C-alpha positions as CSV (number, residue, x, y, z in Angstrom):
1,M,52.3,7.0,104.8
2,F,53.0,10.6,103.9
3,T,51.2,13.4,105.6
4,L,51.0,17.0,104.2
5,G,51.9,19.7,106.5
6,P,49.8,22.9,107.1
7,L,51.4,24.8,104.3
8,H,51.0,22.1,101.7
9,A,47.4,21.5,102.5
10,T,46.8,25.4,102.0
11,Y,48.7,25.4,98.9
12,L,46.7,22.3,97.5
13,D,43.4,24.1,98.6
14,I,44.3,27.2,96.5
15,L,44.9,24.9,93.6
16,I,41.6,23.2,94.0
17,R,39.7,26.6,94.5
18,R,41.6,27.9,91.1
19,R,40.7,24.8,89.3
20,R,36.9,25.1,90.4
21,R,36.9,28.8,89.4
22,K,38.3,27.9,85.9
23,M,35.8,25.2,85.5
24,L,32.8,27.5,86.4
25,K,34.1,30.3,84.3
26,H,34.4,28.0,81.4
27,G,31.2,26.3,82.1
28,A,29.4,29.6,82.1
29,L,31.1,30.5,78.8
30,Q,30.1,27.2,77.3
31,A,26.5,27.6,78.7
32,A,26.3,31.2,77.0
33,V,27.6,30.0,73.7
34,L,25.1,27.1,73.7
35,L,22.2,29.5,74.6
36,S,23.1,32.0,71.9
37,L,23.4,29.0,69.5
38,L,20.0,27.7,70.4
39,G,18.6,31.1,70.2
40,S,19.6,31.8,66.6
41,I,18.6,28.4,65.7
42,W,15.1,29.2,67.1
43,T,15.1,32.6,65.5
44,T,15.9,31.3,62.0
45,G,13.6,28.7,62.3
46,I,10.8,31.3,63.0
47,Y,12.0,33.6,60.2
48,Y,12.3,31.0,57.5
49,D,9.1,29.3,58.5
50,Y,8.5,27.3,55.1
51,D,5.3,25.7,54.3
52,P,5.5,23.1,51.6
53,D,1.5,23.4,50.8
54,E,2.0,27.2,50.2
55,H,2.5,28.5,46.6
56,V,4.0,31.6,45.7
57,L,1.8,33.5,43.2
58,L,3.7,36.7,42.8
59,E,6.9,38.1,44.4
60,N,7.5,41.7,43.3
61,K,10.8,43.0,44.9
62,C,10.3,46.4,43.3
63,K,6.8,46.9,44.6
64,C,7.9,45.0,48.2
65,I,4.7,42.7,47.7
66,K,4.3,38.8,47.8
67,V,1.2,37.1,47.1
68,T,0.9,33.3,48.2
69,S,-2.0,30.7,48.3
70,K,-2.7,27.5,49.9
71,F,-5.5,25.0,50.7
72,V,-6.8,25.0,54.2
73,R,-9.8,23.1,55.9
74,S,-13.0,25.2,55.9
75,K,-14.3,26.2,59.4
76,E,-17.8,25.8,58.6
77,N,-17.4,22.5,57.0
78,P,-14.1,20.4,58.1
79,N,-14.4,17.8,55.2
80,E,-14.0,20.8,52.7
81,E,-10.8,22.7,51.7
82,I,-10.8,26.4,50.6
83,L,-8.2,28.4,49.0
84,E,-6.6,31.0,51.1
85,R,-4.7,34.1,49.8
86,N,-2.0,35.8,51.8
87,I,-0.9,39.2,50.7
88,E,2.4,40.4,52.4
89,I,3.2,44.1,51.6
90,R,6.4,45.5,53.0
91,I,6.4,49.5,53.1
92,P,10.0,50.8,52.9
93,L,10.1,53.6,55.6
94,K,12.6,55.9,53.9
95,A,11.3,55.5,50.2
96,R,11.7,58.5,48.0
97,E,9.4,59.7,45.4
98,N,12.1,59.4,42.9
99,I,14.6,56.6,44.2
100,S,17.3,57.8,42.1
101,D,17.2,61.1,43.6
102,P,18.2,61.0,47.4
103,T,16.9,64.7,47.7
104,S,13.3,64.2,46.5
105,P,10.6,64.0,49.3
106,L,9.7,60.9,51.0
107,R,6.9,58.8,49.4
108,T,3.7,58.8,51.2
109,N,1.6,57.2,48.4
110,F,1.9,53.5,47.7
111,V,-0.2,52.1,44.7
112,Y,-0.8,48.2,44.2
113,N,-2.9,47.3,41.4
114,L,-2.9,43.4,41.8
115,S,-4.5,42.8,38.2
116,N,-1.4,44.5,36.8
117,L,1.1,42.8,39.2
118,C,-0.2,39.4,38.4
119,K,0.4,39.7,34.7
120,K,2.8,37.4,33.3
121,C,5.0,39.7,31.0
122,D,8.0,37.7,30.4
123,P,7.7,35.5,27.4
124,V,7.4,31.8,27.9
125,E,8.3,29.0,25.6
126,M,5.3,27.0,24.3
127,E,4.4,24.5,21.9
128,L,1.7,25.3,19.4
129,G,0.8,23.0,16.5
130,G,4.0,21.1,16.8
131,E,6.0,24.3,16.6
132,T,7.8,25.9,19.5
133,V,7.0,29.6,20.0
134,W,7.6,32.3,22.5
135,V,4.4,33.9,24.0
136,S,3.5,36.7,26.5
137,Q,0.6,38.7,27.4
138,A,0.1,41.4,24.9
139,N,-1.0,44.2,27.0
140,C,2.1,44.4,29.4
141,D,3.7,47.8,29.8
142,K,6.8,47.9,32.3
143,S,7.6,51.4,31.5
144,E,4.9,52.6,34.1
145,D,6.1,50.3,37.0
146,T,7.2,52.5,39.9
147,C,9.7,50.8,42.1
148,Y,9.3,51.6,45.8
149,T,12.8,50.3,46.6
150,Y,16.2,49.6,45.0
151,D,16.2,46.6,42.6
152,R,19.6,44.8,44.0
153,N,20.6,43.7,40.6
154,K,20.2,47.3,39.2
155,C,22.9,50.1,39.6
156,Y,21.4,53.6,40.5
157,T,23.4,56.5,39.9
158,R,23.1,60.3,40.2
159,D,25.3,63.3,39.0
160,I,27.1,65.5,41.6
161,P,29.3,68.3,41.6
162,F,32.8,67.1,42.2
163,T,35.7,69.7,42.7
164,I,39.2,69.1,42.3
165,E,41.9,72.0,42.3
166,G,39.3,74.7,42.2
167,K,37.7,73.0,39.1
168,T,34.1,71.7,39.3
169,E,32.7,69.0,37.1
170,M,29.9,66.7,37.2
171,R,30.5,63.0,37.9
172,K,28.3,60.0,38.5
173,A,28.0,58.5,42.1
174,A,26.6,55.4,42.9
175,L,23.5,55.3,45.1
176,N,23.7,51.5,45.9
177,P,27.5,50.9,45.3
178,E,27.2,47.0,46.1
179,S,25.4,46.7,43.0
180,C,27.5,48.8,40.6
181,Y,30.6,46.4,40.3
182,E,30.8,44.6,37.2
Protein backbone atom coordinates (compact mmCIF):
# COMPACT_ATOMS: atom_id res chain seq x y z
CA MET A 1 0.00 0.00 0.00
CA PHE A 2 1.20 3.43 -0.93
CA THR A 3 1.00 6.28 1.58
CA LEU A 4 1.43 9.99 1.00
CA GLY A 5 3.74 12.02 3.10
CA PRO A 6 2.68 15.36 4.64
CA LEU A 7 4.24 17.31 1.74
CA HIS A 8 2.35 15.33 -0.92
CA ALA A 9 -0.95 15.64 0.94
CA THR A 10 -0.56 19.43 1.16
CA TYR A 11 0.23 19.66 -2.56
CA LEU A 12 -2.80 17.50 -3.36
CA ASP A 13 -5.03 19.72 -1.17
CA ILE A 14 -3.77 22.79 -3.04
CA LEU A 15 -4.58 21.18 -6.40
CA ILE A 16 -8.07 20.21 -5.22
CA ARG A 17 -8.74 23.75 -3.91
CA ARG A 18 -7.56 25.30 -7.20
CA ARG A 19 -9.80 22.95 -9.15
CA ARG A 20 -12.81 23.86 -6.97
CA ARG A 21 -12.13 27.61 -7.38
CA LYS A 22 -11.86 27.15 -11.13
CA MET A 23 -15.16 25.23 -11.19
CA LEU A 24 -16.86 27.92 -9.10
CA LYS A 25 -15.49 30.66 -11.33
CA HIS A 26 -16.66 28.90 -14.51
CA GLY A 27 -19.98 28.01 -12.88
CA ALA A 28 -20.59 31.65 -11.96
CA LEU A 29 -19.65 32.70 -15.49
CA GLN A 30 -21.98 30.11 -17.00
CA ALA A 31 -24.80 31.18 -14.68
CA ALA A 32 -24.27 34.85 -15.65
CA VAL A 33 -24.35 33.99 -19.37
CA LEU A 34 -27.48 31.89 -18.88
CA LEU A 35 -29.25 34.64 -16.91
CA SER A 36 -28.39 37.30 -19.49
CA LEU A 37 -29.58 35.03 -22.30
CA LEU A 38 -32.87 34.31 -20.51
CA GLY A 39 -33.27 38.01 -19.73
CA SER A 40 -32.78 38.98 -23.37
CA ILE A 41 -35.23 36.32 -24.54
CA TRP A 42 -37.81 37.52 -21.99
CA THR A 43 -37.28 41.18 -22.95
CA THR A 44 -37.49 40.36 -26.65
CA GLY A 45 -40.64 38.34 -26.04
CA ILE A 46 -42.24 41.28 -24.26
CA TYR A 47 -41.09 43.80 -26.88
CA TYR A 48 -42.25 41.80 -29.88
CA ASP A 49 -45.57 40.75 -28.40
CA TYR A 50 -47.46 39.62 -31.50
CA ASP A 51 -51.21 39.16 -31.42
CA PRO A 52 -52.51 37.19 -34.45
CA ASP A 53 -56.04 38.59 -33.96
CA GLU A 54 -54.83 42.20 -34.16
CA HIS A 55 -54.88 43.87 -37.59
CA VAL A 56 -52.77 46.89 -38.52
CA LEU A 57 -55.03 49.48 -40.14
CA LEU A 58 -52.45 52.23 -40.46
CA GLU A 59 -48.72 52.55 -39.85
CA ASN A 60 -47.30 55.91 -40.84
CA LYS A 61 -43.60 56.09 -39.99
CA CYS A 62 -43.40 59.70 -41.13
CA LYS A 63 -45.98 60.80 -38.53
CA CYS A 64 -44.92 58.12 -35.98
CA ILE A 65 -48.43 56.69 -35.62
CA LYS A 66 -49.86 53.16 -35.71
CA VAL A 67 -53.55 52.22 -35.59
CA THR A 68 -54.60 48.61 -34.95
CA SER A 69 -57.92 46.89 -34.36
CA LYS A 70 -59.13 43.57 -32.98
CA PHE A 71 -62.32 41.96 -31.71
CA VAL A 72 -62.56 41.48 -27.93
CA ARG A 73 -65.28 40.08 -25.67
CA SER A 74 -67.69 42.65 -24.33
CA LYS A 75 -67.57 43.24 -20.57
CA GLU A 76 -71.33 43.79 -20.40
CA ASN A 77 -72.28 40.78 -22.54
CA PRO A 78 -69.61 38.00 -22.69
CA ASN A 79 -71.37 36.35 -25.66
CA GLU A 80 -70.84 39.46 -27.78
CA GLU A 81 -67.63 40.72 -29.41
CA ILE A 82 -66.87 44.39 -29.91
CA LEU A 83 -64.26 46.06 -32.11
CA GLU A 84 -61.41 47.66 -30.17
CA ARG A 85 -59.13 50.23 -31.82
CA ASN A 86 -55.68 51.03 -30.48
CA ILE A 87 -53.88 54.22 -31.50
CA GLU A 88 -50.16 54.32 -30.74
CA ILE A 89 -48.48 57.71 -31.19
CA ARG A 90 -44.73 58.00 -30.67
CA ILE A 91 -43.57 61.57 -30.09
CA PRO A 92 -39.96 62.17 -31.19
CA LEU A 93 -38.37 64.17 -28.38
CA LYS A 94 -35.90 66.20 -30.45
CA ALA A 95 -38.00 66.74 -33.57
CA ARG A 96 -37.40 70.03 -35.38
CA GLU A 97 -39.97 72.24 -37.13
CA ASN A 98 -38.03 71.59 -40.34
CA ILE A 99 -36.39 68.17 -40.04
CA SER A 100 -33.92 69.04 -42.82
CA ASP A 101 -32.61 72.03 -40.85
CA PRO A 102 -30.83 71.18 -37.58
CA THR A 103 -30.88 74.87 -36.57
CA SER A 104 -34.69 75.20 -36.72
CA PRO A 105 -36.55 75.34 -33.37
CA LEU A 106 -37.83 72.20 -31.67
CA ARG A 107 -41.32 71.12 -32.71
CA THR A 108 -43.94 71.62 -30.00
CA ASN A 109 -47.09 71.14 -32.09
CA PHE A 110 -48.00 67.71 -33.49
CA VAL A 111 -51.20 67.46 -35.58
CA TYR A 112 -52.85 64.13 -36.37
CA ASN A 113 -55.87 64.11 -38.68
CA LEU A 114 -56.91 60.44 -38.70
CA SER A 115 -59.27 60.77 -41.66
CA ASN A 116 -56.40 62.04 -43.82
CA LEU A 117 -53.95 59.48 -42.48
CA CYS A 118 -56.29 56.56 -43.21
CA LYS A 119 -56.73 57.46 -46.87
CA LYS A 120 -55.40 54.92 -49.33
CA CYS A 121 -53.41 57.14 -51.69
CA ASP A 122 -51.31 54.46 -53.34
CA PRO A 123 -52.94 53.16 -56.53
CA VAL A 124 -54.33 49.62 -56.30
CA GLU A 125 -54.86 47.16 -59.13
CA MET A 126 -58.55 46.29 -59.53
CA GLU A 127 -60.69 44.45 -62.04
CA LEU A 128 -63.52 46.57 -63.42
CA GLY A 129 -65.83 45.25 -66.15
CA GLY A 130 -63.38 42.48 -67.10
CA GLU A 131 -60.52 44.99 -67.42
CA THR A 132 -57.64 45.51 -64.99
CA VAL A 133 -57.30 49.15 -63.93
CA TRP A 134 -55.30 51.10 -61.32
CA VAL A 135 -57.45 53.10 -58.89
CA SER A 136 -56.82 55.42 -55.94
CA GLN A 137 -58.73 57.99 -53.95
CA ALA A 138 -59.03 61.20 -55.96
CA ASN A 139 -58.59 63.62 -53.07
CA CYS A 140 -55.09 62.53 -51.96
CA ASP A 141 -52.51 65.29 -51.57
CA LYS A 142 -49.14 64.11 -50.29
CA SER A 143 -47.51 67.55 -50.58
CA GLU A 144 -49.12 68.74 -47.31
CA ASP A 145 -47.76 65.77 -45.35
CA THR A 146 -45.38 67.03 -42.65
CA CYS A 147 -42.92 64.47 -41.34
CA TYR A 148 -42.08 64.48 -37.64
CA THR A 149 -39.07 62.19 -38.02
CA TYR A 150 -36.66 61.06 -40.70
CA ASP A 151 -37.88 58.62 -43.31
CA ARG A 152 -35.18 55.93 -43.20
CA ASN A 153 -35.44 55.41 -46.96
CA LYS A 154 -34.95 59.09 -47.82
CA CYS A 155 -31.65 61.00 -47.85
CA TYR A 156 -31.81 64.40 -46.11
CA THR A 157 -29.08 66.95 -46.92
CA ARG A 158 -28.23 70.52 -46.03
CA ASP A 159 -25.86 73.05 -47.59
CA ILE A 160 -22.99 73.97 -45.27
CA PRO A 161 -20.00 76.30 -45.74
CA PHE A 162 -16.85 74.25 -46.39
CA THR A 163 -13.43 75.94 -46.26
CA ILE A 164 -10.35 74.54 -48.04
CA GLU A 165 -7.09 76.53 -48.29
CA GLY A 166 -8.85 79.76 -47.33
CA LYS A 167 -11.54 79.31 -49.99
CA THR A 168 -15.13 78.84 -48.75
CA GLU A 169 -17.74 77.07 -50.85
CA MET A 170 -21.14 75.57 -50.12
CA ARG A 171 -21.30 71.76 -50.07
CA LYS A 172 -24.12 69.34 -49.30
CA ALA A 173 -23.84 67.41 -46.03
CA ALA A 174 -25.95 64.37 -45.17
CA LEU A 175 -28.13 64.71 -42.07
CA ASN A 176 -28.80 60.95 -41.99
CA PRO A 177 -25.74 59.42 -43.72
CA GLU A 178 -26.89 55.79 -43.37
CA SER A 179 -29.70 56.46 -45.88
CA CYS A 180 -27.61 58.42 -48.38
CA TYR A 181 -25.48 55.58 -49.74
CA GLU A 182 -26.59 54.15 -53.05
